[in-house]
C-alpha positions, 0 to 999 in steps of 0.5 A: 582103779577103773576099767573102761571099754571102747571100740577105738582108743586114740592116744593124742588129741592133735590134728591126727587124733582129732580127725580120727576121733570125729570120723569114727564117733560120727559113724557110731564107734565108741571112741576115747581119746587120751592126752597127757596135757590137761586140755586138747589140741596136742603139740600142734595147738600148744607148742607147734603150728598154732603158736608159731603162726600166730606169732608170725601173723602178729609180726607181719602186721607190725611190718605192714604198719611200719611200711604204711606211710600213714603210720611212719611217725610210729617207726621209732616206737615199734623198732624193737618190740618185746617178744612178750608183746607178740606172744600175747597174740599167740596165747589168745589164739590158743585159748580159742582153739582149745575151747573150740576143739573141746566142744568138738569132742563133747558134741560127738560123744568122744570120751576124754582121758588125761594122763600118760598112756602105756600099753600093758598088752595088745588091747589094754592101756594103763594111764598114770598121772593126770586126772585119770591116773590108774584108769585102764582103757580096753579097746579093739583098735588103737591109734598112736597119734602122739606127735613129736617134740624138738630133738635135744642133743645131750651135749646142750643143757636146755635148762640154761636160761638163754638156751632154747628150742622151739617149745621153750622159746614160747616162754621167752619173756624178755626182749633180745637184740641178737639171737643165734638159731642153729638149723635152717629148716622150716622151723629155723627159717620161720623163727628167723623171720619172726625175730628179724621182723621185731628188730632182732639181729639173727645168725641163722646157722645152716648145716647144709649148703643152702636153705630148704633144699627140698624146695624149688631152688629159685624160691629158696634163693628168694627167701635167702635174699629176703632174710639177708635184707632183714638183718639175718646173717646166714652161715652155710655148711657149719656144724655145731660145737658147743654153747656156753650160757654166760648168764647175760649172754651166750657164746656159740662155738662152731666146728669151723672155729667161729665164735658167735655171741648173742643174747640167746641161742635156739636149737632148731635142728630136728624133731623126735617122735613121742614114743619113748614111754608108750610101752611099745615093747609090750606089743613087739613094736620098736621105734626107729632112732628118731622115735618114729613108727613104721606103718603100711599104706593103711597106717597099720603098724606090724600089730594089725589093730594098732595104727599110727599117724601124724608126726610120729610116723615121720614124713610129711610131718604137717598138720594138714596131712595129719588131719587126712591121715587120721580120717583115713585110719578111721575109714579103714577101721570102719571098712569104708571104701574111700580110705586113701593114703596121703602122699600128694601134700602141699607145703606151706612155710610161714616165713615172712613172706611165706612159701608154698609149693605143690608138685615137681620142682625144676630140679626134679623135672630136669632129672626126669628129663621131662620137657617143661616150661616155666610161667612167672608172675612177679607180685610187684607187677600186679595191681593188688600187690601194689595196692597192699604194698606186698610186692616181694614175691613170685608165682611160678607155674611149671607145665609140660611143653607139649600137653600144657599139663601142670607139673608144679606150682611154687609161690613166694610172697604174701598169702602164698599158702592161700594162692597155691590152692588154686593151682593145686585144684587145677592140677588135680583135675583129669587129664586134659582139664589139668592144663595151663589153658584153664588160667587164660580161658577163665576170668579172674577178679581184678585186682586180686592176687589170684590174677597172678595165675593168668599173668603167669600162664600168659608168660609161659605160653609166650615162651613156647 
């Protein structure tokens, strides 16, 4: 058994753990990172963000090919593609990500350990399994960045060959004609887009009354309409009862009495923090019912030198926020003044077309009695949208009627997650500069999708 001493030990090498490790090591701390996977990247790289978005991009390219009149003769050949064909692209991206991130750790002198980490006491970790089994790590500070995994209800047997969650679905190696997805949150909607894009009929089961209830209502309705045009059947206000794997198919029963038959069933309803085997009881810490840890605005747990970041603390459970949280914790440990709490976070949902949002929704502004107006630009009315053929979509700008201050930006359509950041940058400016007038007083390249801001701003001003 070997003992290793460090200033900081990070459990998890996803976005949160990586950014904390890089920042702390660059500033001179002796840093170690532990992961139970043999390679770095965490769940983000191996089961979550990267593979699902790579799958989505491959499917989007197929859809573009079908839409292009030059290649319309290929329609018959590409109508129903094997899921494994698009999965290859995700595996290629994962390999590149792992190689790149491994270089980050090596270049910055961060020591990597492989194994399951468990606290022995407030300053000591025991590793089991993996390359470094039986090693102990001693440190002054710890960061828990273990991420999350799909929630698996005990009444569902996920060992059955036709029953999947968002991790297991990445091992699907056969073509499907029909799939039932239970859960119409971000993950459920993204996979509904992916499967419908390769010709699979999808039953999307939503326990709620409408899709993505946290989003702008009009944007969520646009997604709902678009999914239905892509052979997705959306069933709202339904609760799960049982799933029965018949070998060559599955039967899904809902509490309403409906019985659905398909080639596969995917559970996409909730996630759980990876805290169960960390030995938190040795620190006097307890996770909540969803496996998440409570932290303060400096991301400290109730043990002052033990921090937690990323999915393991819950909202917003986004890779983008996790990067910033990890850096913020490293800054706190180093005593830097620019530490910040991550609270204003843009949302990116990689459906086809994608969705992105920042700031207030119309529903929130109405409830708060803030006098606002709306400016819109429909992608079908832009030259760039007509050139690319990506004409489904809209950019919405919400602004104060009197001051013209930007209050919210909501976008549905191709490259929405990229387009949004122009509006986000202007919203973040000081009072007076965060105004709708920016978009009419500055020239945008033509033809571009960025020009949608000018069109939407003029549309909004015309409403006053």
